[in-house]
C-alpha positions in Angstrom: 95.1 118.2 93.0 94.8 120.6 89.3 93.5 118.5 86.1 97.1 117.8 85.2 98.3 116.2 88.2 94.6 114.1 88.2 95.5 112.8 84.7 99.0 111.5 85.3 97.4 110.3 88.8 95.2 108.1 85.9 98.0 107.3 84.4 99.6 105.5 87.5 102.8 108.3 87.3 102.8 110.2 90.8 102.7 114.2 90.3 105.6 114.8 92.5 108.5 112.9 91.0 107.5 110.8 88.1 107.6 107.5 89.7 105.6 104.5 88.7 102.2 104.7 91.6 101.3 101.6 94.1 97.4 100.7 94.9 97.4 100.4 98.5 93.7 99.3 99.7 91.4 102.4 98.8 94.6 104.5 98.3 97.7 105.2 95.6 101.1 106.0 97.0 104.2 106.5 95.7 107.0 104.4 97.2 109.7 106.6 96.1 108.7 109.8 97.5 105.7 109.1 100.0 103.3 111.0 98.1 99.5 109.5 98.6 96.0 110.0 97.2 93.2 108.0 99.6 89.6 107.6 98.0 87.4 108.9 100.9 84.1 106.7 101.1 
């Protein structure tokens, strides 16, 4: 993930489709296109 994508994710915006991200447990997911990012523990 590049810096521009990380900034979008930090703002709650999907870097793929631009829709709002939803927080699900340790992940952020886009309910529109299915993109997801999970934190590794």
